[in-house]
ZADO-1210 file (C-alpha; in nm, 4 decimals, padded with zeros to 6 digits):
<atoms>
<atom x="-03.4578" y="-03.3563" z="04.5728" code="MET" pos="1"/>
<atom x="-03.3210" y="-03.0136" z="04.6444" code="SER" pos="2"/>
<atom x="-02.9821" y="-03.1690" z="04.7059" code="ARG" pos="3"/>
<atom x="-02.9943" y="-03.3252" z="04.3574" code="GLY" pos="4"/>
<atom x="-03.1098" y="-02.9913" z="04.2159" code="GLY" pos="5"/>
<atom x="-02.8106" y="-02.8164" z="04.3721" code="VAL" pos="6"/>
<atom x="-02.5794" y="-03.0787" z="04.2287" code="THR" pos="7"/>
<atom x="-02.7416" y="-03.0554" z="03.8890" code="THR" pos="8"/>
<atom x="-02.7196" y="-02.6743" z="03.8995" code="GLY" pos="9"/>
<atom x="-02.3527" y="-02.6908" z="04.0061" code="LEU" pos="10"/>
<atom x="-02.2700" y="-02.9382" z="03.7291" code="VAL" pos="11"/>
<atom x="-02.4495" y="-02.7175" z="03.4767" code="ALA" pos="12"/>
<atom x="-02.2480" y="-02.4137" z="03.5934" code="LYS" pos="13"/>
<atom x="-01.9216" y="-02.6102" z="03.5748" code="LEU" pos="14"/>
<atom x="-02.0089" y="-02.7369" z="03.2259" code="ASN" pos="15"/>
<atom x="-02.0971" y="-02.3820" z="03.1204" code="TYR" pos="16"/>
<atom x="-01.7664" y="-02.2504" z="03.2614" code="ALA" pos="17"/>
<atom x="-01.5706" y="-02.5245" z="03.0836" code="ALA" pos="18"/>
<atom x="-01.7561" y="-02.4507" z="02.7608" code="SER" pos="19"/>
<atom x="-01.6785" y="-02.0781" z="02.7935" code="MET" pos="20"/>
<atom x="-01.3069" y="-02.1560" z="02.8524" code="ARG" pos="21"/>
<atom x="-01.3050" y="-02.3686" z="02.5356" code="LYS" pos="22"/>
<atom x="-01.4738" y="-02.0864" z="02.3451" code="ASN" pos="23"/>
<atom x="-01.2262" y="-01.8357" z="02.4867" code="LEU" pos="24"/>
<atom x="-00.9321" y="-02.0508" z="02.3758" code="PHE" pos="25"/>
<atom x="-01.0960" y="-02.0932" z="02.0354" code="LEU" pos="26"/>
<atom x="-01.1447" y="-01.7163" z="02.0006" code="VAL" pos="27"/>
<atom x="-00.7851" y="-01.6470" z="02.1112" code="ILE" pos="28"/>
<atom x="-00.6578" y="-01.9074" z="01.8642" code="GLY" pos="29"/>
<atom x="-00.8589" y="-01.7573" z="01.5805" code="LEU" pos="30"/>
<atom x="-00.7382" y="-01.4083" z="01.6733" code="PHE" pos="31"/>
<atom x="-00.3751" y="-01.5199" z="01.6703" code="LEU" pos="32"/>
<atom x="-00.4187" y="-01.7019" z="01.3411" code="ALA" pos="33"/>
<atom x="-00.5899" y="-01.4040" z="01.1803" code="SER" pos="34"/>
<atom x="-00.3213" y="-01.1651" z="01.3049" code="SER" pos="35"/>
<atom x="-00.0590" y="-01.3799" z="01.1314" code="HIS" pos="36"/>
<atom x="-00.2661" y="-01.3703" z="00.8116" code="LEU" pos="37"/>
<atom x="-00.3002" y="-00.9943" z="00.8437" code="ALA" pos="38"/>
<atom x="00.0759" y="-00.9606" z="00.8843" code="GLN" pos="39"/>
<atom x="00.1252" y="-01.1637" z="00.5689" code="ALA" pos="40"/>
<atom x="-00.0994" y="-00.9178" z="00.3868" code="GLN" pos="41"/>
<atom x="00.0924" y="-00.6003" z="00.4693" code="GLU" pos="42"/>
<atom x="00.1922" y="-00.3645" z="00.1931" code="ARG" pos="43"/>
<atom x="00.5558" y="-00.3756" z="00.0885" code="GLU" pos="44"/>
<atom x="00.7797" y="-00.2281" z="-00.1802" code="TRP" pos="45"/>
<atom x="00.8591" y="-00.4402" z="-00.4838" code="SER" pos="46"/>
<atom x="01.0536" y="-00.3678" z="-00.8022" code="LEU" pos="47"/>
<atom x="00.9603" y="-00.5477" z="-01.1212" code="ASP" pos="48"/>
<atom x="01.0381" y="-00.5001" z="-01.4885" code="ALA" pos="49"/>
<atom x="00.9366" y="-00.6215" z="-01.8307" code="THR" pos="50"/>
<atom x="01.1390" y="-00.5762" z="-02.1487" code="ASP" pos="51"/>
<atom x="00.9841" y="-00.2322" z="-02.1913" code="GLN" pos="52"/>
<atom x="00.8822" y="-00.1007" z="-01.8476" code="GLU" pos="53"/>
<atom x="00.9952" y="-00.0969" z="-01.4847" code="ALA" pos="54"/>
<atom x="00.7661" y="-00.0696" z="-01.1820" code="PHE" pos="55"/>
<atom x="00.8305" y="00.0101" z="-00.8167" code="LEU" pos="56"/>
<atom x="00.5121" y="-00.0295" z="-00.6200" code="LEU" pos="57"/>
<atom x="00.4006" y="-00.0198" z="-00.2614" code="PHE" pos="58"/>
<atom x="00.1224" y="-00.2728" z="-00.2174" code="GLY" pos="59"/>
<atom x="00.0185" y="-00.6192" z="-00.1110" code="VAL" pos="60"/>
<atom x="00.1927" y="-00.8762" z="-00.3334" code="PRO" pos="61"/>
<atom x="-00.0275" y="-01.0638" z="-00.5816" code="ASN" pos="62"/>
<atom x="-00.3311" y="-00.8403" z="-00.5191" code="THR" pos="63"/>
<atom x="-00.4824" y="-00.5208" z="-00.6558" code="ASP" pos="64"/>
<atom x="-00.4080" y="-00.3467" z="-00.3229" code="ASP" pos="65"/>
<atom x="-00.1632" y="-00.0741" z="-00.4293" code="VAL" pos="66"/>
<atom x="-00.1006" y="00.2443" z="-00.2345" code="GLY" pos="67"/>
<atom x="00.1325" y="00.4121" z="-00.4817" code="ILE" pos="68"/>
<atom x="00.3538" y="00.3058" z="-00.7671" code="SER" pos="69"/>
<atom x="00.6310" y="00.4568" z="-00.9726" code="PHE" pos="70"/>
<atom x="00.6983" y="00.3347" z="-01.3252" code="TRP" pos="71"/>
<atom x="00.8813" y="00.4216" z="-01.6424" code="CYS" pos="72"/>
<atom x="00.9545" y="00.3004" z="-01.9914" code="LYS" pos="73"/>
<atom x="01.3046" y="00.1490" z="-01.9883" code="ILE" pos="74"/>
<atom x="01.5563" y="00.4130" z="-02.0940" code="GLY" pos="75"/>
<atom x="01.3001" y="00.6964" z="-02.1090" code="SER" pos="76"/>
<atom x="01.4462" y="00.8913" z="-01.8148" code="LYS" pos="77"/>
<atom x="01.0877" y="00.9901" z="-01.7264" code="ILE" pos="78"/>
<atom x="00.9222" y="00.8486" z="-01.4136" code="ILE" pos="79"/>
<atom x="00.5509" y="00.8462" z="-01.3443" code="SER" pos="80"/>
<atom x="00.3930" y="00.8431" z="-00.9992" code="ALA" pos="81"/>
<atom x="00.0604" y="00.6593" z="-01.0099" code="TYR" pos="82"/>
<atom x="-00.1964" y="00.6395" z="-00.7322" code="MET" pos="83"/>
<atom x="-00.5483" y="00.4977" z="-00.7002" code="PRO" pos="84"/>
<atom x="-00.7780" y="00.7809" z="-00.5910" code="ALA" pos="85"/>
<atom x="-01.1033" y="00.6617" z="-00.4388" code="SER" pos="86"/>
<atom x="-01.0732" y="00.9289" z="-00.1718" code="PHE" pos="87"/>
<atom x="-01.1394" y="01.2507" z="-00.3627" code="ALA" pos="88"/>
<atom x="-01.4058" y="01.3905" z="-00.5906" code="LYS" pos="89"/>
<atom x="-01.2429" y="01.3768" z="-00.9306" code="LEU" pos="90"/>
<atom x="-01.3459" y="01.4076" z="-01.2929" code="ARG" pos="91"/>
<atom x="-01.1880" y="01.2001" z="-01.5661" code="ALA" pos="92"/>
<atom x="-00.9200" y="01.3917" z="-01.7534" code="GLY" pos="93"/>
<atom x="-00.8891" y="01.6756" z="-01.5043" code="GLU" pos="94"/>
<atom x="-00.5496" y="01.8217" z="-01.4163" code="THR" pos="95"/>
<atom x="-00.4643" y="01.8393" z="-01.0492" code="THR" pos="96"/>
<atom x="-00.1526" y="01.8714" z="-00.8357" code="MET" pos="97"/>
<atom x="00.0164" y="01.5723" z="-00.6782" code="MET" pos="98"/>
<atom x="00.2163" y="01.7045" z="-00.3848" code="ASN" pos="99"/>
<atom x="00.4888" y="01.4616" z="-00.2832" code="LEU" pos="100"/>
<atom x="00.6662" y="01.5335" z="00.0426" code="SER" pos="101"/>
<atom x="00.9822" y="01.3420" z="00.1270" code="VAL" pos="102"/>
<atom x="01.0927" y="01.3902" z="00.4870" code="ASP" pos="103"/>
<atom x="00.9130" y="01.7270" z="00.4859" code="GLY" pos="104"/>
<atom x="01.0524" y="01.8564" z="00.1554" code="LYS" pos="105"/>
<atom x="00.7628" y="01.9205" z="-00.0870" code="ILE" pos="106"/>
<atom x="00.7657" y="01.8557" z="-00.4613" code="PHE" pos="107"/>
<atom x="00.4646" y="01.9616" z="-00.6707" code="ARG" pos="108"/>
<atom x="00.3893" y="01.7503" z="-00.9784" code="ILE" pos="109"/>
<atom x="00.1115" y="01.8285" z="-01.2265" code="PRO" pos="110"/>
<atom x="-00.1002" y="01.5170" z="-01.2645" code="ALA" pos="111"/>
<atom x="-00.3928" y="01.3891" z="-01.4697" code="LYS" pos="112"/>
<atom x="-00.6891" y="01.1901" z="-01.3495" code="THR" pos="113"/>
<atom x="-00.8344" y="00.8914" z="-01.5279" code="ALA" pos="114"/>
<atom x="-01.1333" y="00.6697" z="-01.4637" code="GLN" pos="115"/>
<atom x="-01.1396" y="00.2941" z="-01.5139" code="ASP" pos="116"/>
<atom x="-01.4368" y="00.2385" z="-01.7435" code="SER" pos="117"/>
<atom x="-01.5095" y="-00.1077" z="-01.6038" code="THR" pos="118"/>
<atom x="-01.4754" y="-00.0404" z="-01.2304" code="LYS" pos="119"/>
<atom x="-01.5451" y="00.3319" z="-01.2198" code="GLY" pos="120"/>
<atom x="-01.2438" y="00.3955" z="-00.9962" code="LYS" pos="121"/>
<atom x="-01.0175" y="00.6956" z="-01.0431" code="PHE" pos="122"/>
<atom x="-00.6405" y="00.7184" z="-01.0622" code="THR" pos="123"/>
<atom x="-00.4016" y="01.0114" z="-01.0517" code="VAL" pos="124"/>
<atom x="-00.0729" y="01.0076" z="-01.2426" code="GLU" pos="125"/>
<atom x="00.2047" y="01.2646" z="-01.2723" code="GLY" pos="126"/>
<atom x="00.5488" y="01.2463" z="-01.4328" code="SER" pos="127"/>
<atom x="00.8913" y="01.3877" z="-01.3564" code="PHE" pos="128"/>
<atom x="01.2449" y="01.3560" z="-01.4882" code="SER" pos="129"/>
<atom x="01.4834" y="01.0930" z="-01.3531" code="ALA" pos="130"/>
<atom x="01.7192" y="01.3887" z="-01.2989" code="LYS" pos="131"/>
<atom x="01.4660" y="01.5783" z="-01.0839" code="ASP" pos="132"/>
<atom x="01.5678" y="01.6638" z="-00.7265" code="LYS" pos="133"/>
<atom x="01.2685" y="01.4552" z="-00.6160" code="LEU" pos="134"/>
<atom x="01.4561" y="01.1429" z="-00.7257" code="VAL" pos="135"/>
<atom x="01.7464" y="01.2161" z="-00.4902" code="GLU" pos="136"/>
<atom x="01.5013" y="01.2679" z="-00.2049" code="SER" pos="137"/>
<atom x="01.3121" y="00.9468" z="-00.2806" code="LEU" pos="138"/>
<atom x="01.6401" y="00.7535" z="-00.2950" code="THR" pos="139"/>
<atom x="01.7670" y="00.8778" z="00.0414" code="SER" pos="140"/>
<atom x="01.4414" y="00.9609" z="00.2251" code="GLY" pos="141"/>
<atom x="01.2664" y="00.7795" z="00.5070" code="GLN" pos="142"/>
<atom x="00.9017" y="00.8853" z="00.4593" code="GLN" pos="143"/>
<atom x="00.6905" y="00.9797" z="00.1578" code="LEU" pos="144"/>
<atom x="00.3612" y="01.1654" z="00.1912" code="SER" pos="145"/>
<atom x="00.1320" y="01.2332" z="-00.1024" code="VAL" pos="146"/>
<atom x="-00.1379" y="01.5005" z="-00.0942" code="ALA" pos="147"/>
<atom x="-00.4046" y="01.5212" z="-00.3639" code="ILE" pos="148"/>
<atom x="-00.7050" y="01.7508" z="-00.3262" code="LYS" pos="149"/>
<atom x="-00.6804" y="01.7554" z="00.0530" code="GLY" pos="150"/>
<atom x="-00.6263" y="01.3802" z="00.0930" code="HIS" pos="151"/>
<atom x="-00.2959" y="01.2791" z="00.2542" code="LEU" pos="152"/>
<atom x="-00.1397" y="00.9324" z="00.2413" code="ALA" pos="153"/>
<atom x="00.2000" y="00.8355" z="00.3820" code="SER" pos="154"/>
<atom x="00.4378" y="00.5560" z="00.2909" code="TYR" pos="155"/>
<atom x="00.7658" y="00.4356" z="00.4412" code="PRO" pos="156"/>
<atom x="01.0604" y="00.4552" z="00.2032" code="LEU" pos="157"/>
<atom x="01.2780" y="00.1950" z="00.3709" code="ASN" pos="158"/>
<atom x="01.3107" y="-00.1065" z="00.1400" code="ASP" pos="159"/>
<atom x="01.2024" y="00.1006" z="-00.1637" code="ALA" pos="160"/>
<atom x="01.4493" y="00.0203" z="-00.4420" code="ASP" pos="161"/>
<atom x="01.4515" y="00.3629" z="-00.6067" code="PHE" pos="162"/>
<atom x="01.8123" y="00.3166" z="-00.7241" code="PRO" pos="163"/>
<atom x="01.6996" y="00.0050" z="-00.9154" code="GLY" pos="164"/>
<atom x="01.4054" y="00.1904" z="-01.0698" code="LEU" pos="165"/>
<atom x="01.6225" y="00.4905" z="-01.1632" code="ILE" pos="166"/>
<atom x="01.8766" y="00.2591" z="-01.3221" code="SER" pos="167"/>
<atom x="01.6040" y="00.0991" z="-01.5345" code="ALA" pos="168"/>
<atom x="01.4534" y="00.4363" z="-01.6273" code="CYS" pos="169"/>
<atom x="01.7954" y="00.5537" z="-01.7389" code="ASN" pos="170"/>
<atom x="01.8441" y="00.2383" z="-01.9476" code="GLY" pos="171"/>
<atom x="02.1203" y="00.0973" z="-01.7266" code="ASP" pos="172"/>
<atom x="01.9807" y="-00.2575" z="-01.7234" code="ILE" pos="173"/>
<atom x="02.2155" y="-00.5545" z="-01.7101" code="GLY" pos="174"/>
<atom x="02.5278" y="-00.3472" z="-01.6571" code="GLY" pos="175"/>
<atom x="02.4900" y="-00.1442" z="-01.9799" code="ASN" pos="176"/>
</atoms>
């Protein structure tokens, strides 16, 4: 009887070990699959335009996940920097400074806050001329950092099509 009990106990341990290996492989497989999904959901730069406006945004495509965006009315020669601001205590309509640093060079832009009436979330938006020295830095820079009320966020500038946005803001669409 004890011999059968040892065998039964050994079989149970082997079954448990095999079950744990299967679970381990399942967990590893799920981890690998989820890491591929996470990679597919990384923020990236994209340039888009309508007949009246052009947008260069850094976010996850086809989602509301936007880190920062730049936009303008076609031909206006004025660019706006727009950023969701869930990180700071803000009041709707207040004026604050948006400090943009490109590769360590700082540009201070007066900005206004707004609050989405349906979601309650805040945004900060400041404007500058397409001829501003900031534009040259954004076009040739490697790293953008934005500081608002003590909060700092950084974005890579590689793959950011600032020349395309500037062209649209200047009204140079379609080779005009």
